[in-house]
C-alpha positions as CSV (number, residue, x, y, z in Angstrom):
1,M,66.1,108.6,44.9
2,P,68.0,105.9,43.0
3,T,66.4,103.5,40.8
4,D,66.9,99.7,40.4
5,G,66.8,99.9,36.6
6,P,69.9,100.1,34.2
7,A,71.8,103.2,34.4
8,P,71.1,105.7,31.5
9,A,73.8,105.3,28.7
10,E,76.7,107.6,29.3
11,P,78.3,109.2,26.1
12,R,81.3,107.3,25.0
13,D,83.7,110.2,25.0
14,R,82.6,110.9,28.8
15,V,83.0,107.1,29.8
16,A,86.6,107.1,28.0
17,L,87.6,110.1,29.9
18,A,86.4,109.0,33.2
19,L,88.3,105.7,32.7
20,V,91.4,107.6,31.9
21,A,90.6,109.7,35.0
22,A,90.4,106.5,37.2
23,A,93.5,105.1,35.8
24,S,95.3,108.3,36.5
25,C,93.9,108.1,40.1
26,G,95.8,104.9,40.8
27,A,99.1,106.3,39.3
28,V,98.8,109.3,41.2
29,L,98.0,107.4,44.5
30,A,101.0,105.1,43.9
31,L,103.2,108.2,43.5
32,Q,101.7,110.0,46.5
33,S,102.3,106.9,48.8
34,R,106.0,107.0,47.8
35,V,106.2,110.7,48.5
36,N,104.4,110.6,51.9
37,G,106.4,107.4,52.9
38,T,109.6,109.3,52.3
39,L,108.3,112.1,54.6
40,A,107.0,109.7,57.0
41,E,110.6,108.1,57.4
42,H,111.9,111.3,58.6
43,L,109.0,112.8,60.6
44,G,106.7,109.8,61.7
45,G,103.6,108.6,60.2
46,I,101.0,110.9,61.6
47,P,102.8,114.1,61.5
48,A,103.8,113.3,58.0
49,A,100.2,112.6,57.0
50,T,98.7,115.8,58.7
51,I,101.4,117.8,56.9
52,S,100.4,116.2,53.6
53,F,96.6,116.9,54.0
54,G,97.3,120.3,55.7
55,S,99.5,121.5,52.8
56,G,96.8,120.4,50.3
57,L,94.2,122.4,52.4
58,V,96.2,125.5,52.4
59,V,96.8,125.3,48.6
60,L,93.0,124.9,47.9
61,T,92.2,127.6,50.4
62,L,94.5,130.0,48.6
63,M,92.7,129.1,45.4
64,L,89.3,130.2,46.7
65,V,90.4,133.6,46.0
66,V,89.2,132.7,42.4
67,P,85.3,134.0,42.5
68,S,84.0,130.9,40.5
69,L,85.7,128.4,42.7
70,R,84.7,130.2,45.9
71,R,81.1,130.2,44.8
72,R,81.4,126.5,44.1
73,A,82.6,125.7,47.4
74,A,80.0,127.9,48.9
75,A,77.2,126.1,47.1
76,V,78.2,122.8,48.8
77,W,77.5,124.5,52.3
78,V,74.3,126.0,51.1
79,A,73.1,122.8,49.8
80,V,73.9,121.3,53.4
81,R,71.9,124.0,55.2
82,S,69.0,123.4,52.8
83,R,69.3,119.6,53.2
84,R,69.9,119.1,49.5
85,L,72.9,117.4,50.9
86,R,73.0,115.5,54.1
87,W,75.8,116.6,56.5
88,W,77.4,113.1,56.4
89,Q,77.8,113.3,52.8
90,V,80.5,116.1,53.0
91,L,82.6,113.8,55.4
92,G,84.3,111.9,52.7
93,G,87.8,113.2,53.5
94,T,87.5,111.4,56.9
95,A,88.0,108.1,55.1
96,G,91.3,109.6,53.5
97,G,92.5,110.6,57.0
98,L,91.7,107.3,58.5
99,L,93.3,105.3,55.8
100,V,96.6,107.0,56.4
101,A,96.2,106.8,60.3
102,G,95.3,103.2,59.8
103,Q,98.4,102.5,57.7
104,T,100.6,103.9,60.5
105,Y,98.9,101.7,62.9
106,A,98.3,98.5,61.2
107,V,101.3,97.9,59.0
108,P,103.7,97.3,61.9
109,L,101.3,94.7,63.3
110,V,99.9,92.8,60.2
111,G,102.4,93.6,57.5
112,V,102.3,95.3,54.1
113,T,101.0,92.4,52.4
114,A,97.9,91.8,54.7
115,F,97.2,95.5,54.7
116,L,97.2,95.9,51.1
117,V,94.8,92.9,50.6
118,A,92.4,94.0,53.3
119,I,92.2,97.6,51.9
120,V,91.5,96.1,48.5
121,G,89.1,93.7,49.7
122,G,87.2,96.2,51.7
123,Q,87.1,98.6,48.7
124,S,85.9,96.1,46.2
125,V,83.1,94.6,48.3
126,S,82.0,97.9,49.5
127,A,81.9,99.1,46.0
128,L,79.5,96.5,45.1
129,L,77.2,97.5,47.9
130,V,77.6,101.2,47.3
131,D,76.6,100.9,43.5
132,R,73.7,98.5,44.8
133,A,72.5,101.1,47.2
134,G,72.9,104.0,44.7
135,L,75.1,106.1,47.2
136,G,76.8,107.9,44.4
137,P,75.5,110.3,41.7
138,R,74.5,107.2,39.4
139,P,71.3,105.1,39.6
140,A,71.6,101.8,41.7
141,R,73.0,98.8,39.9
142,R,72.2,95.1,40.7
143,L,74.5,92.6,42.1
144,R,75.3,90.7,39.0
145,P,77.5,87.6,39.0
146,G,79.9,89.1,36.6
147,R,80.6,92.3,38.9
148,V,81.1,90.0,41.8
149,L,83.5,87.8,40.2
150,A,85.4,91.0,38.8
151,A,85.8,92.3,42.3
152,G,87.0,88.9,43.5
153,L,89.5,88.5,40.6
154,A,90.9,92.0,41.7
155,V,91.3,90.9,45.3
156,L,93.1,87.8,44.2
157,G,95.4,89.6,41.8
158,V,96.6,92.1,44.4
159,A,96.9,89.2,46.9
160,V,99.3,87.2,44.6
161,A,101.3,90.3,43.7
162,A,101.6,91.5,47.3
163,A,102.5,88.0,48.7
164,A,105.5,87.9,46.4
165,P,108.7,87.6,48.3
166,R,110.9,90.7,48.1
167,A,114.5,90.5,49.1
168,G,115.4,92.9,51.9
169,D,111.7,93.7,52.7
170,G,111.5,93.3,56.3
171,T,107.7,94.7,56.5
172,G,106.0,92.2,54.6
173,G,105.5,89.8,57.3
174,A,102.7,90.0,60.1
175,A,102.3,89.3,63.8
176,D,101.1,86.0,64.8
177,G,98.0,85.1,66.7
178,S,94.8,86.9,67.5
179,A,96.6,90.3,67.9
180,V,96.1,90.8,64.1
181,V,92.5,90.1,63.9
182,L,91.2,93.6,65.2
183,P,93.9,95.6,63.1
184,L,92.9,93.6,59.9
185,L,89.1,94.0,60.6
186,G,89.8,97.8,61.0
187,V,91.7,98.1,57.8
188,V,88.9,96.4,55.7
189,L,86.4,98.7,57.3
190,I,88.7,101.6,56.3
191,G,88.9,100.2,52.9
192,A,85.1,99.9,52.5
193,L,84.9,103.5,53.7
194,T,87.0,104.8,50.9
195,S,84.5,103.3,48.3
196,V,81.8,105.3,50.2
197,Q,84.1,108.4,50.0
198,Q,84.3,108.3,46.3
199,A,80.4,108.0,46.1
200,F,79.9,111.0,48.1
201,N,82.4,112.9,46.6
202,G,80.6,112.4,43.1
203,V,77.5,113.6,44.9
204,V,79.1,116.7,46.2
205,T,80.6,117.4,42.8
206,V,77.3,117.2,41.1
207,V,75.9,119.9,43.7
208,G,79.0,122.0,43.7
209,G,79.8,121.7,40.0
210,A,83.4,121.8,40.5
211,P,85.9,118.9,41.4
212,L,88.2,121.3,43.1
213,A,85.4,122.3,45.3
214,T,85.1,118.6,46.4
215,A,88.7,118.3,47.0
216,W,88.8,121.3,49.3
217,V,85.8,119.7,51.4
218,N,87.8,116.5,51.4
219,F,91.0,118.0,52.6
220,L,89.2,120.0,55.2
221,T,87.6,116.9,56.8
222,G,90.6,114.8,56.2
223,T,93.0,117.4,58.1
224,L,90.6,117.7,60.9
225,T,90.4,114.0,61.4
226,L,94.2,113.6,61.4
227,L,94.3,116.3,63.9
228,L,92.0,114.5,66.2
229,V,93.8,111.1,65.7
230,G,97.2,112.9,66.3
231,G,96.0,114.7,69.3
232,A,94.3,111.7,70.7
233,L,97.6,109.6,70.2
234,A,99.6,112.5,71.9
235,L,97.4,112.5,75.0
236,T,97.5,108.7,75.3
237,Q,100.7,107.5,74.0
238,G,102.8,110.4,73.1
239,V,103.7,111.2,69.4
240,P,107.5,112.3,69.4
241,L,108.1,115.2,66.8
242,R,111.2,114.8,64.8
243,A,112.9,117.5,62.7
244,A,113.6,117.0,59.1
245,G,117.1,116.2,58.3
246,P,119.3,117.6,55.6
247,D,118.8,114.5,53.5
248,L,114.9,114.9,53.2
249,P,114.5,115.5,49.3
250,W,112.3,118.5,48.3
251,W,109.8,116.5,46.6
252,A,108.7,114.8,49.9
253,W,106.8,117.8,50.7
254,I,104.5,117.9,47.6
255,G,102.1,114.8,48.7
256,G,99.3,117.3,49.5
257,V,99.5,118.8,46.0
258,I,99.6,115.5,44.4
259,G,96.5,114.5,46.5
260,I,94.5,117.6,45.1
261,G,94.9,115.9,41.7
262,Y,93.7,112.6,42.9
263,I,90.7,113.8,44.6
264,A,89.5,116.1,41.7
265,A,90.1,113.3,39.1
266,A,88.1,110.8,41.4
267,A,85.4,113.0,41.8
268,F,84.9,113.4,38.0
269,A,85.4,109.9,37.3
270,V,82.6,108.7,39.5
271,Q,79.9,110.7,37.8
272,H,80.3,108.7,34.9
273,L,81.5,105.4,36.1
274,P,80.0,102.9,38.6
275,V,82.1,103.0,42.0
276,L,83.2,99.4,41.6
277,V,84.7,100.2,37.9
278,F,86.4,103.1,39.3
279,V,88.0,101.3,42.2
280,L,89.2,98.3,40.1
281,V,90.7,100.5,37.5
282,A,92.3,102.7,40.0
283,V,93.7,99.9,42.1
284,T,95.1,98.1,38.9
285,T,97.0,101.3,37.9
286,Q,98.1,101.9,41.5
287,L,99.6,98.2,41.4
288,V,101.3,98.7,38.2
289,V,102.9,102.1,38.8
290,G,103.9,100.9,42.4
291,I,105.8,98.0,40.9
292,L,107.4,100.3,38.1
293,L,108.6,102.7,41.0
294,D,109.9,99.6,42.9
295,A,111.6,98.6,39.8
296,L,113.5,101.7,39.6
297,S,115.0,101.1,43.1
298,P,118.5,99.4,43.5
299,A,116.5,96.2,44.4
300,G,114.3,96.5,41.4
301,A,115.5,93.0,40.0
302,T,113.6,91.3,42.8
303,V,110.6,93.0,42.3
304,L,109.3,92.0,38.7
305,S,109.1,88.3,39.6
306,P,106.8,86.0,37.8
307,Q,104.4,85.9,40.8
308,V,104.1,89.7,40.8
309,L,103.6,89.8,37.0
310,L,100.7,87.1,37.4
311,G,99.1,89.2,40.2
312,V,99.2,92.4,38.0
313,L,97.8,90.3,35.1
314,L,94.9,89.1,37.1
315,A,94.0,92.7,38.3
316,V,94.3,94.1,34.8
317,L,91.8,91.4,33.7
318,A,89.4,92.3,36.5
319,S,89.6,96.1,35.7
320,L,89.1,95.3,32.0
321,W,86.2,92.9,32.8
322,S,84.3,95.6,35.1
323,A,85.1,98.6,32.7
324,L,83.8,96.8,29.4
325,A,80.9,95.2,31.0
326,R,77.4,96.8,30.0
327,E,74.2,96.6,31.7
328,R,71.6,94.9,29.7
329,V,69.1,97.6,28.9
330,P,65.6,96.4,27.8
331,A,64.6,97.0,24.2
332,A,62.1,100.0,24.0
333,P,58.6,99.5,22.8
334,R,58.0,100.9,19.4
335,G,56.7,104.4,19.9
336,G,57.3,104.2,23.7
337,P,60.1,105.1,25.9
338,V,62.7,102.6,27.2
339,A,61.6,100.7,30.2
340,G,63.0,101.9,33.5
341,H,63.7,105.4,32.2
342,R,61.6,108.5,32.5
């Protein structure tokens, strides 16, 4: 059971490595978004997402020929059967599938700006609650004012950067009226679920002992989620299948492989960092790398505006604030253990 006291001190080298892993997750996610976006332009959103998740699942399944990895993956299901893990703790990949499906559905209705801010808002608030409830592998943490303000500062930074006008960007606007309320609420909920996903992945990694085993579980549940969503849409609305054209670059097919690195690094990072710290650091690097990728495009001169740079600065300050913050651990009585520790 989680405790409400301060978390035991992590070795500095592990914390530093976890921060690097969290930062790399944001960079990888920005790269994967560009790769999957290119594939979606040719095949459609849900088919592209399903191919991305499915290809990652195939690669990880082939890797199960390695005996040590196969034993780690089997240990997860043994833990579920013995109730050391609850069945819902292995459903983290569902949030990843819903995120992609939600992007396909919501962006045309609410716009890229509102979608990004809603995702980050849901992630940040949920990360506070996830840490408070101790859903991850680390002890529960109190809702201290500094942590709440850091989360709010990150949301503000992303909102400022995302709202910057971009020449030629016809997707930044949103539909008017009450038609955007339900999609936005859905996006906020999906963002909240992604923080829960990271917490559950940390727990699964502790049990399985291998981030790649956690990644396999995530890709399995994420692929099944997208197949269900795609099937439901095909039955109700019809999902036209488009063939890939000759101008589709080869790297548009590697989104699943990139995602393997993201899930594995995230599963390691949340073992040594609070979920809020992971979310804020990853969001910051995702924002920075996304802007740099945009800057390499022909319209790059319109991307690095003062408003965008201000938003990035606010997000960086928020992630530094959360990463450098330390829980105040009560001094141990002489000759006795530290209060709150066993």
